[in-house]
N, C-alpha and C positions, 0 to 999 in steps of 0.2 A: 330198816337200818342195816347197813352192810356189816360184814364180819369185822372189817377194819375199824368201823365206827364203834364197835363194841369193845375194842381193846384200848386200854389206857396204858401208855408207856410209863414205866417207872424210871425216872431220870434222877440220878443223885450224883454229886461231885465225887470223882474218883481221887483217892490220895495221890498227891503229886509224885511221891516216891515211886509208885507203881508205874506211872506214865514215863518218868525219867529212866527208870531201870529198863523198861521195855524198849524204849528208843535206843538207849545206849547198847543194850545187848544185841539188838538187830544191826546197829551200825558196826559194832566190833566184829560181829559174826561175818558180815559181808566183807569187811576188810581182811579178816583172817582167811576166809575162803578164797579171796583173790590171790593172796600170797600162796596158799596151798595149791591153787591151780597153776600158777606160774612156776613156783619152785617148791615142791612138796617137802624137800629135805629141810627147809627152814622151820617146818612145823612137825618134823619127825613123822611124816606121812608117806615115806617111800614104801611102795608095795602095800599100802593100806587104803587103796581105793580113793586116792585124793581127788581124782576127777569126778568120781561118783558122788563124793561128799560135796564138792564144789557146785555141782548141779542140783543134787537132791535136797540138800539142807536149806538153801534159800526158798525153794518151792514149798518145803514143809513149814518153814518159819513164817511164810506169808500166806499160809492157807486160811487161817482164821480171819485176817483182814479181808481176803478175797471173798470168803463166804459171807462175812458181815456186809460188805459193800454191795454184793449182788442180791442178797436174800433178806438181810435184817435191818439195814440202815434206816428204813422208813418206819420200823416198829420198835427198835431197841437201840440203846446207846452202846458204844463200842465196849466189848468185853476185855478190858485191859488186863486183868489178872490172868484170865485163861490164856490170852495171847502170850503173856510173859512166860507162863509155865511151859508152853510149847517151845518158845524161843530158847529157853534155858537148856532144854534137852539137847539142842544142836550146839549151842554155845559151849557147854561144859565138855562135850566130847572133843571139839576142836581145841579148846584151851588145855584140856588134859593131855592131848597129844603134843601140843606145842610146848608144854612144860615138861614133857617126858614123864608124866606121872604114872602112866600105864606100866612103864618099866621100872620106875623108882619105887613105887608103892605097890606091894604085892596084892593088896585088897582093893585097889582103886577101881579095877574093872568090875568087881562085884558090887561096889558102892554105886557105880554109874548105872548098872542094870537095875538095881533096887530103886535108886532115886528117880531115874528118868521115867521108868514105867509108872511109878507113883505120881510124878508130876503130870504125865500125860493123862492118867486116869482121873486125877483131880480136875484137869482142864475139861475133860469130857463131861464130868458130873456138873460142873459149873455151867457148861454150855447147853446141856440137854435135859437136865433134871430140875424140876421145881424145888425150891427150898422146903416145901411142905412134905416132900417125899419121906417115907420111912427108911430106917436103916437097912432093912432087907432089900429094898429097891436100889438104894445107893450101892450096897455091897454087890448085888447081882450085876449091875451095870459096870461097876469098876472092874470086877473080875472078868466079865465078858470082854471088855475092851482090853484090859491089862494082859490077859493070857494070850489073846489074839495078837496084840502088839508085840509081846515078848517072842512069840513064834515067828512073826514077820521079821523082827529084828535079827533073830538067829539065822533065818534063811537068807536075809540080805547080807549078813556078815559072811556066810559060807560062800555065796555066789561071788561076792566082791573080792575077798582075799583069802579066806580060810582054806578054800578048796585048793589053792596053789601053795599053801604054807607047808613047810616041812613037818610041822607037828599036827597036821590035819587028822591023823588017825588017833591022836590022843584027845581030840576036841570033844568027844562025846560026853565025858563027865563034866567038862566045863559048861557045855550047853545045857545039861540038866540042871546044874547049879544056877545058871543064869535065868532059866525059866522059873525055878522056884523063887529066886530073889525078886523077879518081876511080879510074880503072884503076890508075894508079901508086900511089895510096894503098892500094889493096887488095893490090897486090904487096908493098909495104913491110910491111903488116900480117902477111902470110903469113911473110915473112922473120923479122920480130921475134918473133912468137909461136912459130914453129917453133924458132928458135935459143934462145929462152928455155926451152922445154920440154927441149931437148937438154942445156942447161946446168943443169937442175934447178930452174929458177925457174917462177913462175906455176902452181905445183902446189897451192896452198892457197886459191886465189881463184875457182875455178870448180867447178861441180857434178860433180866427177869421181866415178865409181862404180867400185869394184873388184868383179869377179865371182869368186865362190868356187865351186869344183866341189863337187857334193854328196859327202858322206862315203861311202866304199865300203860297200856293203850286206854285212852279216855273215850268212853262211849257217850255219844251225844243222844240223850233220850228226848230231846225237845221236839223233834219232828219225826 
């Protein structure tokens, strides 16, 4: 019996609201990024790496579908919730800039760092960790990804536009705060995902696989 024959895919219906929200978020993201690429001033993205966002965000938002298509589609149903969580991180940043929330609300940038790292950490847990894992394993993986992601985010911000900003020399304290908020978001993601698994939720929205032991071999003693 092959390894593939020993794996039974767990397929359950995914709530329609998750599918709808995911498709809507991706569609609106692509439309807003098109506008940002053509005329960044309409989304308040002047001197804020509009081109980098217009190229990078679609790649990031469609990473989960690409990985699923090439590696998982024969073994697992589509991870709609994890994909939605990834898409939201791109969508909220563009929407926040478009509504000028970064300038109008003093704590909005802090909230984005906390929320988005938490959402991404939650997506990673849903995609890579089995629901039977203990809290220690969930916390370890969430922090490992969350802190790495937070550092990568800050480096990308610095390269894209902070290094050319007039306030770049005062950005150190803001960076430390963003890293701390990202870490807290990852911790919250571990708590929420693990608690949800323990209470029987979030079991139908990730590519969970159940392993079945091979049937015992029958020995013919007649001859």
